[in-house]
C-alpha positions as CSV (number, residue, x, y, z in Angstrom):
1,M,51.9,44.6,215.0
2,D,53.9,42.1,212.9
3,Y,57.3,43.2,214.1
4,E,56.2,42.5,217.7
5,R,55.3,38.8,216.8
6,P,58.1,36.3,217.5
7,N,60.0,34.8,214.5
8,V,58.2,37.1,212.0
9,E,60.7,39.0,209.9
10,T,59.6,42.4,208.7
11,I,61.0,43.3,205.3
12,K,61.2,46.8,204.0
13,C,61.2,46.7,200.2
14,V,61.8,49.9,198.3
15,V,60.7,50.1,194.6
16,V,62.5,52.6,192.4
17,G,62.9,53.3,188.7
18,D,62.1,55.8,186.0
19,N,58.7,57.4,185.7
20,A,55.9,55.4,183.9
21,V,57.8,52.1,184.1
22,G,55.1,50.4,186.2
23,K,56.3,50.7,189.8
24,T,53.1,51.6,191.4
25,R,51.0,49.1,189.5
26,L,53.5,46.4,190.4
27,I,53.2,47.3,194.1
28,C,49.4,47.4,193.9
29,A,49.3,44.0,192.2
30,R,51.2,42.5,195.2
31,A,49.7,44.5,198.0
32,C,46.1,44.8,196.9
33,N,45.9,42.0,194.3
34,T,44.9,44.6,191.7
35,T,44.2,43.5,188.2
36,L,44.2,45.9,185.3
37,N,42.7,45.6,181.8
38,Q,44.5,46.8,178.7
39,Y,42.4,50.0,178.6
40,Q,43.6,51.0,182.1
41,L,47.2,50.1,181.3
42,L,47.2,52.3,178.2
43,A,45.5,55.2,179.8
44,T,47.3,58.5,180.2
45,H,50.0,58.2,182.8
46,V,49.6,60.2,186.0
47,P,52.5,60.1,188.5
48,T,51.4,58.4,191.6
49,V,52.9,56.9,194.7
50,W,51.5,54.1,196.9
51,A,51.2,55.3,200.5
52,I,53.0,53.3,203.1
53,D,50.3,54.0,205.7
54,Q,48.0,51.5,203.8
55,Y,49.4,48.9,206.1
56,R,48.0,50.8,209.1
57,V,44.6,51.8,207.7
58,C,43.7,48.8,205.6
59,Q,43.5,45.4,207.3
60,E,43.3,43.6,203.9
61,V,46.6,45.1,202.8
62,L,48.2,44.1,206.2
63,E,47.0,40.5,205.8
64,R,48.3,40.3,202.3
65,S,51.7,41.5,203.4
66,R,52.2,38.3,205.5
67,D,53.8,35.4,203.7
68,V,56.0,32.4,204.3
69,V,59.2,32.0,202.3
70,D,61.4,29.0,202.9
71,E,59.6,28.3,206.1
72,V,60.2,31.8,207.4
73,S,57.3,34.0,208.3
74,V,57.7,37.5,206.9
75,S,55.7,40.7,206.7
76,L,56.6,42.5,203.4
77,R,56.3,46.3,203.6
78,L,56.5,47.9,200.1
79,W,57.7,51.5,199.7
80,D,56.8,53.3,196.5
81,T,58.8,56.3,195.2
82,F,58.5,59.0,192.6
83,G,60.9,58.7,189.7
84,D,61.7,62.4,189.6
85,H,61.7,63.5,193.3
86,H,65.4,63.1,193.9
87,K,65.5,64.8,197.3
88,D,62.7,62.8,198.7
89,R,64.0,59.4,197.7
90,R,66.8,59.4,200.2
91,F,64.3,59.1,203.0
92,A,62.8,56.0,201.4
93,Y,66.2,54.3,201.3
94,G,66.7,54.6,205.0
95,R,66.8,51.2,206.8
96,S,65.7,49.4,203.6
97,D,66.2,45.6,203.5
98,V,66.0,45.2,199.7
99,V,65.6,47.4,196.7
100,V,63.6,46.5,193.6
101,L,65.0,48.4,190.6
102,C,62.4,48.6,187.8
103,F,62.7,49.5,184.1
104,S,60.3,49.2,181.2
105,I,60.9,46.5,178.5
106,A,59.4,48.9,176.0
107,N,61.8,51.8,177.0
108,P,65.5,51.4,176.3
109,N,66.3,54.6,178.1
110,S,64.9,53.3,181.4
111,L,67.4,50.4,181.2
112,H,70.2,52.8,180.3
113,H,69.4,54.8,183.4
114,V,69.7,51.7,185.6
115,K,73.4,51.7,185.0
116,T,74.0,55.4,184.8
117,M,71.8,56.7,187.6
118,W,69.8,54.2,189.7
119,H,72.3,51.7,190.7
120,M,74.8,54.4,191.6
121,E,72.2,56.2,193.7
122,I,71.2,53.0,195.5
123,K,74.9,52.2,196.3
124,H,75.3,55.8,197.6
125,F,72.4,55.7,200.1
126,C,72.4,52.0,201.1
127,P,75.6,50.3,199.9
128,R,74.9,47.0,201.6
129,T,71.3,46.5,200.6
130,P,70.7,43.8,198.0
131,V,69.1,44.8,194.7
132,I,66.8,43.0,192.4
133,L,66.5,44.2,188.7
134,V,63.0,43.9,187.3
135,G,61.8,44.3,183.7
136,C,58.2,45.5,183.7
137,Q,55.6,45.6,181.0
138,L,56.6,42.2,179.7
139,D,53.3,41.8,177.8
140,L,54.3,44.6,175.4
141,R,57.0,42.2,174.0
142,Y,54.3,40.1,172.5
143,A,51.6,42.6,171.9
144,D,50.3,44.1,168.7
145,L,52.1,47.4,168.8
146,E,49.9,49.0,166.2
147,A,46.8,48.4,168.3
148,V,48.6,49.5,171.4
149,N,49.7,52.8,169.8
150,R,46.2,53.4,168.5
151,A,44.8,52.9,172.1
152,R,47.2,55.3,173.7
153,R,46.8,59.0,174.1
154,P,47.3,61.0,170.8
155,L,50.4,62.8,171.9
156,A,52.1,59.8,173.4
157,R,55.4,58.7,171.9
158,P,54.6,55.6,169.8
159,I,56.2,52.3,170.7
160,K,58.3,51.0,167.9
161,P,59.3,47.4,167.4
162,G,63.0,48.5,167.9
163,D,62.1,49.8,171.4
164,I,61.2,46.3,172.7
165,L,64.1,44.9,174.7
166,P,64.9,41.2,174.5
167,P,65.6,39.3,177.7
168,E,69.3,39.2,177.0
169,S,69.5,43.0,177.4
170,G,68.3,42.8,181.0
171,R,70.4,39.8,181.9
172,E,73.5,41.5,180.6
173,V,73.0,44.6,182.7
174,A,72.1,42.4,185.8
175,K,75.3,40.3,185.3
176,E,77.3,43.5,184.9
177,L,75.9,44.9,188.2
178,G,76.1,41.5,190.0
179,I,72.3,41.4,190.8
180,S,69.4,39.0,190.0
181,Y,67.1,39.7,187.1
182,Y,63.4,39.0,186.7
183,E,60.6,40.0,184.4
184,T,56.9,40.8,185.2
185,S,53.7,41.7,183.6
186,V,50.9,43.1,185.7
187,F,48.5,42.7,182.7
188,D,49.1,38.9,182.5
189,Q,49.7,38.6,186.3
190,F,53.1,37.0,185.6
191,G,56.2,37.2,187.8
192,I,54.7,39.2,190.6
193,K,55.1,36.5,193.3
194,D,58.5,35.5,191.9
195,I,59.9,39.0,192.2
196,F,58.9,39.7,195.8
197,D,59.5,36.1,197.0
198,N,63.1,36.3,195.7
199,A,63.4,39.9,197.0
200,I,62.5,38.5,200.4
201,R,65.1,35.8,200.1
202,A,67.8,38.3,199.2
203,A,66.8,40.4,202.2
204,L,66.8,37.4,204.6
205,I,70.2,36.2,203.4
206,S,71.6,39.7,204.0
207,R,70.0,39.7,207.5
208,R,71.3,36.2,208.2
209,H,74.9,37.5,207.9
210,L,74.2,40.1,210.6
211,Q,71.9,38.0,212.8
212,F,73.5,34.7,212.6
213,W,72.0,33.4,215.8
214,K,68.5,33.2,214.2
215,S,68.2,29.5,213.4
216,H,65.0,29.9,211.4
217,L,67.0,31.8,208.7
218,R,69.3,28.9,207.9
219,K,66.9,27.3,205.4
220,V,66.6,30.5,203.3
221,Q,67.7,29.9,199.7
222,K,69.4,32.2,197.3
223,P,67.1,34.0,194.8
224,L,65.8,31.3,192.4
225,L,65.7,31.3,188.7
226,Q,62.5,32.5,187.1
227,A,60.4,30.1,185.0
228,P,60.2,31.3,181.4
229,F,57.2,33.3,180.4
230,L,54.7,31.4,178.2
231,P,53.5,34.0,175.7
232,P,49.8,34.2,175.0
233,K,48.8,32.1,172.0
234,A,48.8,34.3,169.0
235,P,45.8,34.0,166.6
236,P,46.6,31.6,163.7
237,P,47.7,33.3,160.5
238,L,44.8,34.1,158.3
239,I,44.7,31.9,155.2
240,K,43.7,34.2,152.4
241,I,41.3,32.6,150.0
242,P,40.9,34.4,146.7
243,E,37.5,35.7,146.0
244,C,35.3,33.5,143.8
245,V,35.4,35.2,140.4
246,I,32.1,34.5,138.7
247,N,33.2,34.3,135.1
248,N,29.7,33.6,133.8
249,G,30.1,36.3,131.2
250,E,33.6,35.3,130.2
251,G,34.0,31.5,130.3
252,P,30.5,30.2,129.3
253,G,29.8,33.3,127.2
254,L,33.0,33.0,125.2
255,L,32.3,29.3,124.8
256,L,29.0,30.1,123.3
257,D,30.6,32.6,120.9
258,S,33.4,30.2,120.0
259,P,31.8,26.8,120.3
260,L,34.7,24.4,121.1
261,C,33.5,20.8,121.6
262,A,30.0,21.7,120.5
263,D,27.6,18.8,120.4
264,V,24.3,20.5,119.4
265,M,23.5,22.5,116.3
266,F,20.3,24.5,116.0
267,I,18.9,25.3,112.6
268,L,16.9,28.5,112.4
269,Q,14.8,29.4,109.4
270,D,16.4,26.6,107.4
271,H,19.8,28.4,106.9
272,I,21.0,29.8,110.2
273,H,23.2,27.5,112.3
274,I,23.9,28.0,116.0
275,F,26.2,25.7,117.9
276,A,25.8,24.9,121.6
277,H,26.5,22.4,124.3
278,K,24.1,19.9,125.8
279,I,25.5,20.2,129.3
280,Y,24.9,23.9,129.5
281,L,21.4,23.8,128.0
282,S,20.3,20.7,130.0
283,T,21.3,22.0,133.4
284,S,19.6,25.3,132.8
285,S,16.4,24.1,131.2
286,S,14.5,20.9,132.0
287,K,12.9,21.2,128.5
288,F,16.3,20.8,126.9
289,Y,17.2,18.1,129.3
290,D,14.1,16.0,128.3
291,L,14.9,16.8,124.6
292,F,18.5,15.5,124.7
293,Q,17.5,12.5,126.8
294,M,15.2,11.2,124.1
295,D,16.1,7.9,122.6
296,F,15.2,8.0,118.9
297,S,17.9,5.7,117.6
298,D,15.7,2.6,117.7
299,E,13.3,2.9,114.8
300,S,11.3,-0.1,115.9
301,Q,10.1,1.8,118.9
302,C,8.7,4.6,116.8
303,L,6.3,4.9,113.9
304,V,8.2,6.0,110.8
305,V,6.3,8.2,108.4
306,T,7.1,10.4,105.5
307,E,7.6,14.0,106.2
308,R,4.8,16.1,104.8
309,H,5.7,19.5,103.3
310,A,2.2,20.5,102.5
311,R,2.0,23.0,105.3
312,D,3.8,26.2,104.7
313,S,6.1,26.9,107.6
314,L,5.9,30.6,106.8
315,L,2.3,30.6,107.9
316,R,3.1,29.3,111.3
317,T,2.7,31.9,114.0
318,L,4.5,32.1,117.3
319,S,1.7,30.2,119.0
320,L,3.0,27.2,116.9
321,D,-0.3,25.3,117.2
322,T,0.1,21.9,115.6
323,E,-2.6,20.0,113.8
324,E,-0.6,17.0,112.6
325,D,-1.4,13.5,113.6
326,V,0.6,12.0,116.3
327,A,2.3,8.7,116.6
328,V,4.0,7.4,119.7
329,L,6.2,8.8,122.4
330,P,9.9,8.1,122.3
331,N,11.7,6.6,125.2
332,L,12.8,9.1,127.8
333,S,15.6,8.6,130.2
334,P,14.2,7.7,133.7
335,C,16.7,10.0,135.4
336,S,15.4,13.3,134.1
337,L,16.1,16.3,136.3
338,R,12.5,17.6,136.1
339,A,9.7,16.4,133.9
340,S,8.8,18.8,131.1
341,K,5.3,20.3,131.1
342,S,4.8,19.4,127.5
343,D,2.8,16.2,127.1
344,G,2.5,16.0,123.3
345,T,3.5,12.9,121.4
346,L,6.3,12.5,118.9
347,K,6.7,10.8,115.6
348,M,9.6,9.6,113.4
349,M,10.2,10.8,109.9
350,S,12.4,9.2,107.2
351,F,14.0,10.6,104.1
352,S,14.3,8.7,100.8
353,G,17.4,9.0,98.7
354,K,21.1,8.6,98.9
355,H,21.5,10.3,102.3
356,R,18.8,8.6,104.3
357,R,18.5,9.5,107.9
358,T,15.8,9.2,110.5
359,K,14.3,12.4,112.1
360,L,12.1,12.7,115.1
361,S,9.3,15.1,114.6
362,L,8.9,17.5,117.6
363,A,6.1,19.6,116.4
364,S,3.5,18.0,118.6
365,W,5.8,17.8,121.6
366,S,6.8,21.4,121.8
367,K,5.9,24.5,119.9
368,A,9.5,25.7,119.6
369,F,11.0,22.6,118.0
370,Y,10.3,21.1,114.6
371,S,12.6,18.0,114.4
372,I,15.7,16.4,115.9
373,H,18.3,14.0,114.4
374,K,21.9,13.1,114.7
375,E,24.5,13.6,112.0
376,S,28.2,14.4,111.4
377,V,28.8,18.1,111.3
378,T,31.9,20.2,110.8
379,N,32.9,22.2,113.9
380,P,33.2,25.8,112.9
381,V,36.2,26.4,115.2
382,T,38.3,23.3,114.7
383,G,37.1,22.5,111.2
384,S,37.0,18.8,112.1
385,P,33.8,16.7,111.8
386,A,32.0,15.7,114.9
387,H,28.8,13.7,115.7
388,M,26.2,16.2,116.8
389,T,22.6,16.4,117.6
390,V,20.8,18.6,115.1
391,V,17.7,20.4,116.3
392,K,15.5,22.2,113.7
393,M,13.7,25.1,115.3
394,D,10.3,26.4,114.4
395,Y,10.4,28.8,111.5
396,S,9.1,31.6,113.6
397,I,12.0,31.5,116.0
398,Q,14.3,34.5,115.2
399,L,18.0,34.7,115.7
400,G,18.2,37.7,118.0
401,P,15.8,36.6,120.7
402,F,16.9,33.0,120.5
403,S,20.5,34.0,121.0
404,A,19.5,36.0,124.0
405,V,17.8,33.0,125.5
406,L,20.8,30.8,124.9
407,R,23.1,33.4,126.5
408,F,20.9,33.4,129.5
409,L,21.0,29.6,129.7
410,Y,24.8,29.8,129.6
411,T,25.5,32.8,131.9
412,G,22.2,33.5,133.8
413,E,22.3,37.1,132.7
414,L,20.0,39.2,130.5
415,D,20.9,42.5,129.0
416,E,18.4,45.1,130.0
417,E,19.0,46.9,126.7
418,E,17.6,44.0,124.6
419,R,15.1,45.3,122.1
420,D,13.0,42.2,121.6
421,L,12.0,41.6,125.2
422,M,8.6,40.4,124.3
423,K,9.8,37.8,121.8
424,I,12.4,36.7,124.4
425,A,9.6,36.2,126.9
426,Q,7.6,34.2,124.4
427,I,10.5,31.9,123.6
428,A,11.3,31.5,127.3
429,E,7.6,30.6,128.0
430,V,7.7,27.9,125.2
431,L,11.0,26.5,126.4
432,E,9.8,26.7,130.1
433,V,12.7,28.9,131.1
434,F,10.6,30.6,133.8
435,D,13.5,32.5,135.4
436,L,14.1,34.3,132.1
437,R,10.5,35.2,131.7
438,M,10.4,36.7,135.2
439,M,13.5,38.7,134.5
440,V,11.9,40.1,131.3
441,E,8.8,41.0,133.3
442,N,10.9,42.8,135.9
443,I,12.7,44.8,133.2
444,M,9.5,45.8,131.6
445,N,8.1,46.9,135.0
446,H,11.3,48.9,135.7
447,E,12.3,46.5,138.5
448,G,15.5,45.2,137.0
449,F,17.2,45.3,140.4
450,M,15.2,42.2,141.4
451,N,16.9,40.2,138.7
452,Q,20.1,39.8,140.9
453,E,18.3,37.4,143.2
454,I,16.9,35.5,140.3
455,T,20.4,35.1,138.9
456,K,21.7,33.9,142.2
457,A,19.0,31.3,142.5
458,F,19.5,30.3,138.9
459,H,23.2,29.6,139.5
460,V,22.5,27.6,142.7
461,R,20.1,25.3,140.8
462,K,22.4,25.0,137.9
463,S,25.3,24.0,140.1
464,N,23.2,21.3,141.7
465,R,22.1,20.0,138.4
466,I,25.7,20.0,137.0
467,K,26.9,18.1,140.1
468,E,24.0,15.6,139.5
469,C,25.1,15.1,135.9
470,L,28.7,14.5,137.0
471,N,27.5,11.8,139.5
472,K,25.3,10.1,136.9
473,N,27.7,10.5,134.0
474,T,25.0,12.3,132.0
475,F,26.2,14.1,128.8
476,T,29.8,13.3,129.5
477,D,32.2,13.4,126.5
478,V,35.6,12.7,128.0
479,T,37.1,10.1,130.3
480,F,40.0,10.6,132.7
481,R,42.0,7.5,133.3
482,L,43.4,7.6,136.9
483,E,45.5,5.4,139.1
484,D,42.5,3.6,140.7
485,G,39.9,3.8,137.9
486,T,38.2,6.2,135.6
487,I,35.9,9.2,135.8
488,N,33.8,10.9,133.2
489,A,33.6,14.6,132.7
490,H,32.3,17.4,130.4
491,R,34.7,19.2,128.1
492,P,32.6,22.4,127.8
493,L,32.5,22.9,131.6
494,L,36.3,22.2,131.9
495,I,37.2,24.6,129.1
496,S,35.1,27.4,130.5
497,S,36.3,27.0,134.1
498,C,40.0,26.1,133.9
499,D,42.7,27.7,131.6
500,W,44.8,24.6,131.8
501,M,41.9,22.4,130.6
502,A,41.1,25.0,127.9
503,A,44.6,24.7,126.6
504,V,44.5,20.9,126.6
505,F,41.1,20.5,124.9
506,G,41.1,23.6,122.8
507,G,44.6,23.7,121.6
508,S,46.8,21.6,119.4
509,F,47.4,18.9,122.0
510,M,46.5,15.3,121.0
511,E,44.2,15.2,124.0
512,S,41.8,17.6,122.2
513,A,40.9,14.8,119.7
514,N,40.9,11.9,122.2
515,N,38.0,10.8,124.3
516,E,40.3,9.5,127.0
517,V,43.0,11.4,128.9
518,S,45.5,9.8,131.3
519,F,46.3,11.4,134.7
520,P,49.1,9.4,136.2
521,G,49.6,9.6,139.9
522,T,46.1,10.9,140.6
523,S,43.4,9.1,142.6
524,R,39.7,9.1,141.6
525,V,38.7,10.8,144.8
526,C,41.1,13.7,144.2
527,M,39.9,14.2,140.6
528,Q,36.3,14.0,141.7
529,A,37.0,16.9,144.1
530,V,38.7,18.9,141.3
531,L,35.8,18.4,138.9
532,E,33.2,19.3,141.6
533,Y,35.2,22.5,142.2
534,L,35.4,23.4,138.6
535,Y,31.7,22.7,138.2
536,T,30.4,24.5,141.3
537,N,33.3,26.7,142.5
538,Q,33.1,25.0,145.9
539,L,35.4,22.4,147.6
540,C,33.4,19.4,148.8
541,P,35.8,17.4,151.0
542,M,35.3,13.7,151.2
543,A,36.5,11.3,153.9
544,E,39.1,9.6,151.6
545,L,40.5,12.9,150.3
546,D,44.2,13.5,150.7
547,P,44.7,17.3,151.0
548,M,48.4,17.0,150.1
549,E,47.5,15.2,146.8
550,L,44.8,17.7,146.1
551,T,47.1,20.6,146.7
552,A,49.6,19.2,144.2
553,L,46.9,18.6,141.6
554,A,45.5,22.1,142.1
555,N,49.0,23.6,141.5
556,R,49.4,21.4,138.5
557,L,46.1,22.7,137.0
558,C,46.9,26.3,137.9
559,L,43.9,26.7,140.3
560,P,45.1,29.1,143.1
561,R,41.7,29.4,144.7
562,L,41.4,25.6,145.0
563,T,44.9,25.5,146.4
564,A,43.9,28.0,149.1
565,L,40.7,26.2,149.9
566,T,42.6,22.9,150.2
567,E,45.2,24.5,152.5
568,H,42.4,25.9,154.7
569,Y,40.7,22.5,154.8
570,A,44.1,20.8,155.7
571,V,44.8,23.3,158.6
572,S,41.2,22.8,159.9
573,E,41.6,19.0,159.8
574,L,45.0,19.3,161.6
575,V,43.6,21.5,164.3
576,K,40.7,19.2,164.8
577,A,42.9,16.1,165.0
578,S,45.2,17.9,167.5
579,K,42.2,18.7,169.7
580,D,41.2,15.0,169.5
581,G,44.6,14.1,170.9
582,Q,46.0,12.7,167.7
583,D,49.7,12.9,166.7
584,I,50.0,15.5,163.9
585,D,53.7,16.3,164.1
586,G,54.6,14.2,161.0
587,E,51.9,15.8,158.8
588,V,52.7,19.3,160.0
589,L,56.4,18.9,159.2
590,T,55.4,17.6,155.7
591,Y,53.3,20.7,155.1
592,L,56.1,22.8,156.4
593,E,58.4,21.3,153.9
594,L,56.0,22.0,151.1
595,A,55.5,25.6,152.3
596,Q,59.2,26.3,152.4
597,V,59.9,25.1,148.9
598,G,57.0,27.2,147.6
599,L,54.5,24.4,146.6
600,L,51.7,26.0,148.5
601,E,49.7,29.0,147.2
602,Q,49.7,31.0,150.4
603,D,52.2,33.6,151.4
604,I,55.2,31.7,152.6
605,D,55.5,33.5,155.9
606,G,51.9,32.9,156.9
607,E,51.9,29.2,155.9
608,V,55.2,28.5,157.6
609,L,53.9,30.3,160.7
610,T,50.8,28.1,160.7
611,C,52.8,24.9,160.4
612,L,55.4,26.0,163.0
613,E,52.6,27.0,165.4
614,L,51.0,23.5,165.1
615,A,54.4,21.9,165.4
616,Q,55.4,23.9,168.5
617,V,52.1,23.1,170.2
618,G,52.6,19.4,169.5
619,L,56.2,19.3,170.6
620,L,55.4,21.4,173.8
621,E,52.6,18.9,174.7
622,Q,55.1,16.1,174.3
623,D,57.6,17.8,176.6
624,I,54.9,18.4,179.2
625,D,53.9,14.7,179.0
626,R,57.5,13.7,179.5
């Protein structure tokens, strides 16, 4: 036996406290090295006691009881007690060397009972025995109490945030009683060794006063201070990114109905005028892209002939077969998005008289178009003249079906209640808008649910083409002058995707009539990111992009979703840089300052928590290095 071995001090440690504060689990963690998961800790409490005869029947428990503290070999014997068997506890106190008095950090009443009952009882039965005060269930101080309460038994008293005791409460009681104070968590395996090592020290110091001749007890120290508990790293605050609101039926659709900045006019049946925008038509239909990329300004490259009116347009059917002689092909831009399937040839026509202008005949190139030319046209919204491309459609093209086709090219949607579905399909076939033709076919086959996937694919292709037009400066009609250069953009896309831009270009501001707009203090990379977001609803980060500058510009343009995306990107970059060992403290504090003054879109508490978390991690790592 241990007490028969020379220079081995046997320590009897009695553990007391209220019911359900964690006494038995603390003893099992020390004596048996037991670890518990959260489910076991939150299970229904059943009063138990750890039997002292475990040291006799279990060799492993006996081996774990042996320890060396301050060069003194000891054998720690732990005595468990019931919290409510008052008559039986007096036998446990007999010949005790140290008493560990436990309370629960999540139960203020258990700490109150320390002063009103437990300490008085200990002093009554063993007045000279040293006492150690222990706060159990430390992990609940940093736990998600809502999740804890959901996991507990239904009739259990819920733990409220006000029930969690701060460390100062335990220290004040310990100071008042003149004893040492420690905290522990069986779940996190924190403080278990500290508690019992210092309990052994308190017992050995008390024994040294009585057995002063034992020289091996001279090196025993007083109970040491406990190292602070490092809370588990909380999950980072969730950055809420507003959902992408697809305003295809609002922005582009309204722009079609109220054609601000229109640069195309379609003439139907010689008297109906429809205004549209090249960028929307060209990115939705490669037929329109090829049409608007034609170069018919140089008359020397085309054969000029006199328009013939002998054929009656009313006799033309929807098949639009042409029998006219052909001349030469006009020059097409080499950077077309997709070659048109039409391979007909084109010819130029000239008018005699006072208002002489050159037209390009399209009858042999496409069955839907008759001619195309440029002229100054009065915008129906602003009332100001503008240089537009005028396209005369074949006489058989009717207003209703053609308007439905245009609305699809703008929004990617088709109303299932449309009456002239067959005519819409015929126009879509001639204009090579095959997505629309498939949607009409699905509706006629009562399979309209399949059109959702077609619409999604349509928008993906359209976004890619719009981005390509931005990169190649195709169909641009406005220039932004920035700090380090210029960048071209498209007014229709800006108006339909940003209220700020709609007010600038569609209101009474002077920028609405200018082809160049100045953006002081903005870099080209930052404006490029904003334009790509407005065009595609996605943030495409670049290596040179400054998230702080982009955040400021997004706030300036009233784009909350872009602000949230930029903040998410900035936090991701900071976390990545921190993992790579880079110093991020300066940037984190700058973002913290922006968050505190309200320049960031996120909820102020969440953003400040994110910045503070990154700052604390960085400062803690510096302290550890020092």
